[in-house]
N, C-alpha and C positions, 0 to 999 in steps of 0.2 A: 451544653449540646454541641456535638461535632458533626458537621454535614460535609460530606465529600462530593465533589462535582466532577464526574468522569465521562464526558461525552465524546463521540467521534465527530468529525466535521459533517455539516450538511452540504454534501457536494454541490458545487456551483453557486453556493449561497454564503455560507459562513464557515470560517475555520473553527476547529474544536476550541482553540484558546478564546476566540470571539464569543462562542456560546457560553463558556465559563464566565466570562466577564459579565454578560448579560444576566445570567442566572445568579451570579454572586451579588450583583447590584440589587436585585429584588430581595434576595435572603437577608441582606444586611439591614434592609429597611424593617423586616419583620423581626429579626433576631439580632439586634446590634451587638450583643454580647457573645454570640455563638462563635466557636471556631470553625471557620470555613476554609476547606482546603480544595483548591482547584488542581485537578490532575487530568488534563486533557489527554486522550489516548488515540491510537491508530492501530490498524491491523495489518500493516505492511504496505498499504496503499499511500496515496498522497497525504502528506501531513506526518509521516512516520518520523522523518528527520527532525522536524520542528519539535515534535512531541518529546523524542528522546533527548535532544539537545537542552530543551527547556527544563525538563524534569531532573536532569543530572548536573545542571549548572555548566553546560559546555559552551561552545562557541563555533563560529562558521568560518570557513576558509573560502574566499572567492577566487575563482580562476577563469581563464578564457578557455572555451571548448567550442566544438561545433554542434549545432543544433541538429534535429532529425534530417534536415535538408542540407547539411554541411555549410551553414552560414555561421560566422563567428558571433558568439554570444557570451555573456558573462553568466557563470552558474556557480553554485556553492555545494560543498560537502560539509557535513557536520562533524564535530569533534565532541565525544562524550566527556563528561567530567572527569573520567579517569585519565584523560589525555593520551590514551593508548588506542582508542577505538575510533575509526572513521566511519560515518554513516553516509552511504551513497543512496540517493533517491533517484531512480530512473527518470522520473518526470522532470527533474531539473534540467537535464540535457537532452532527453530523448522523448519528452512528453507531449501529449496531444495539445495542451494549452500553447505550445510553441509554434503551432501550425494553424493556419486559418482553415475554415471549412473547405475552401477551394483547393488548398495546398495538401490536404490529407491524401496520401497516396503511397500505400505499403509496398508498392513496386520499388520505391526509391527511398523512403524514409529508413533510417538505420540507427544503430546503437553506438556508433563511433564515439560520440561525445561522452557517453557514460563510461566508456573505457578510459577516456582522457581524464575524468574525474578520479578514477582509481589510480591512474599513473601519477597525477599531481599529488595524491595522498601518499603514495609510495615514496615520492621525492622528499616529502616531509617526514619520512621515517615510520609512517603507520604500517602495521603489519596485520592488525585485526580489523576486519570489515564487516558491517551490517549492511545489507543491500535491501531496500525497499523497491518492489517491483511494480507498484501500481501506476496507472495512468500512461503507459507507453503508447507511442504513435507507430510503433514498428512491428514488422513480421519478418525480421531477418535472422531469427534463431541465434541471435547474439554474434553474428559474424562480425559486424562493425565493431562491436565491444572488443572481441578478440584481436581484430586487426590493430586496434589502438594500443594493444599490449604486446605487439610483436608477432603475432601469428600471421601466416601468409597463405592464401588460398589460390590455387592455380586451376585453370581449365585443362582440357585434353591436349592443347598445344603449348602448354607452358606459360600462358599469359595469366598475369594476376587478375582475378575476377573483381569487377566493380562492386561498390557498395549497394545494398538494397535487396529486398526480397525477391525481386524479379530475376536476379542472377544466381540464386542458390542452385538452380538446376545445372549450371555450368561447372560447378566445383567438382573436381576429380582427385585433387591432391591437397593435403595439409602439410605445411612446412613449419616446424617448431624451432628452427635453428636460431632464430632471432628474438625468441620470446623473452620477455623481461625475467631475468633469473631470480629477482627478488620475490617473484610470486611463489616460489617454492617454500618460503618461509611465512606464508600468509594463511590466515584462517578466514573464511568467508562463511558467514551466516546469512541466509537469504529468508527474509520475512515475507510471507505471502499467505493469503487465504484462498488462493486459486487451486482447485483440484483438477483441472483439465489436463489431459495428456498432450503431448506435442502434436500428434497427428490423429486423423479420423474424424467422425462426425462430431465429437465432443472436444476436438482439438483446438489448438490456438487459432488457426485460420478461420475455420468455419464458425466458431463461436464469437471470435472477437474481430474478425476482419472488417466486417461492415462498418463498425464504429470507427474504424481507422481509415475509411474511405474506400475500401475495396468493392468493386461491383461483383456480380455473380460469376462473370467470366474471369475476373482477376482472381477470385477465390480459388477456382479450379486450378489456375496456373500456379498460384502461390502454394497451394497444397501439394502439387506435384514437386515443386522445389523443396518444400519442407521434408517431404518423404525422401527425396533424393539425398538431401544433405544429412538426414538421420541415417541413412545407409552409409554415407561416407564417414560420419562420425563413429558409427559402430564398427566399420571396418578398420578405422584408424586407432581406435582405443579399446576395442573388445567390450564396450559398455553398451547395454541395450537402452535405448532412449525412447522408442516410438510409442510405447504403451504406459509407461510409468506415470502415475498420477502427479500433478503439479508441475510437470515440465513444460507445460504449454504457457505458463505465466509470462507476461511481458513479451508476447510474440515469439516465445521459445527461448528467451534469454536465460530462463532458469535452466534449460537443458544444457546450454553452453557452460554455465557457472558450475553445474554439478559435474559435467563430464570432463571439462578441462581444468577446472581449478578446485575440484573436490569439495565444492561448497555443500554445506548442510542446509537443506530446506526445512524450515520449521514454521509452525503456526505464528503468523504475524502478531496477533494479540498477546499470545503467550510469551514470545520473545520480548515484546515491549514491556509487559508487566514485570517480567523478571529483571530486566535491565533497570527499570525505575524503582524496583523494590515495592511494588504496589501492595502486596500482602501486608507488609510492615506498616505502610503508610495509612491504610484504611483501619487499623487497629483502634477500637474504641468509638467507631463512628455510630451515630444515632440512626442515620440512614444515608444512602447514596443516591444521587441523581445522575442518571446516565442518558444517552440518546444517540440517534443517528438519523439520517435523511429518511430512511424507510425502515419500518419494522414489519418483516414479512417472513416467509418460510426460510429465506436465506440467513436470516438472523441466527437461526439454530446452528449454522455451519461455520463456526469459528469467527464470527463478527465481534466487534467490541462489546456490545451489550451482552451476548453470551459469556464472554470472558469475565466481565464485571460480575454477572450474576453467579457464576461458579466460585469466584473468589469470595464474594459476600456471603454465599451460603455456608462456607466454611466457618465463618465467624458469626453466622446468624444475624446479619445485618440486612434490614429490608432495602429493596431497590425500587425506585420509580423511574419512569423514562419519559422523555419527550421526543417527538419525531415530527418529520414533515408528513409522512404518509403512514397510516396505521392499517395493516391488512390481517391482523390476527385477532381472534376472539379473546375474551377475558380468560377463558379457560387455557388457551394456548399461551397467553402472557404468563399465567401462573406456572404453566409447565416449564417455560423458559426461565422462571425464577423471578418475575417481576411481580410486585403488588398490583401495579396497573401502568398504563401508559397514556400519554396526552398527545394528541395531534393538532398541529397548527391549521390544517385543512379542515374546515368545518362543512364543506360541501363538495360535491363531485368536482374533480379537476386534477391537475398535475402539480407537482412541487414547483416546476419551472414557471407555471403561471403565477405562482405566489411569490417568487423570489423577490420581486420589486418591494414588497412590503413585509419580507420575512421578519425583520427585527421587530416591527411593531406588533405582528401577530404573535411572535415568540414572547415578547414582554407580557402580552395579555394572557398567553398560555401560562407562563410561569406564575403571574399573579393568581390564577385559578388553581394551579397546582399547590401553591403555597398555602392557600386558603384551606385546603384539605390536608396539609402536611401534619397539622396538630393530631388529626385522626390517625395518620400513618404512625407518627411517633408514639402515640398512646397505645395503639393496637398491635403493632408489629415490631417495634424495637425491643431490644433486650432490656430486661430489668436489672 
């Protein structure tokens, strides 16, 4: 028997690799002779770098950069096993975990440190980049990121504009004379599952601003700044950015990457699966166990479970899932491509309320799932 374990992380609780360890622990007790393959996954959000580095036998490079509030910190970028590709995760240098609840303030948080990660990788000779956009604390449309790479932004009187979303409305001119020339030789692939445009009611500011610390009045001002800078970008490059789906990811960093660095924005889970050769690795599996923090309507929109189910369906491999919260009916689970799903929350409440004992609940859940797995194997797996 071959069993593949491919969950996403339970955000705020367990990493995907930690979930794999717990599931594998239980499975080995039941089937000590089974081939068990742990392949943690991510969809472009936090954990993407770890997933890609682990799956390809890569390594990490540690560098000193600025955090979202311009304090010096140590951060890492990943190097894939091909030794040619650098993986940049926005959360490493510009992420929400780097600021306290009181420090969250998209007026001033910025992506400068993420640009420094790219620059450090350029110094090491890397020219192919994968950028994971999840977990940003910023709403600066990537201006900080671009400044770290040599772009300069000036106001109407020729003064350089400070970092942060609050100052976007002051930008009147973009100077590329000092941009790092090595960028011309680079390829950027942006892994993201965010479909939001840069501006508007479904844009970066109005949808994600609150979780980054913006008040209602701040959101109005930030939106004006984003709209203004979108106009400046369009005037400078002749590229339309305001309404295109996906450019609102990471506070608009996606827009900067595509507009100035010709980045290709792709489905995060599809990119990860392609890079780790997932289709080849699951060949011959009896069944796959996947999972993520919540299984709901959004799971249909390019999340890890959706990607796993699509790949498994091609090879007629049954898939079961574990989750923190389950909001789909059995019919919807089957429509998604799952045999069924198991939730660690047995009564009303939130995943956050159960985080303290997630591991114990999860182990119990896995035991219950494994108790039924003979049924899955007998009734669903290929003969």
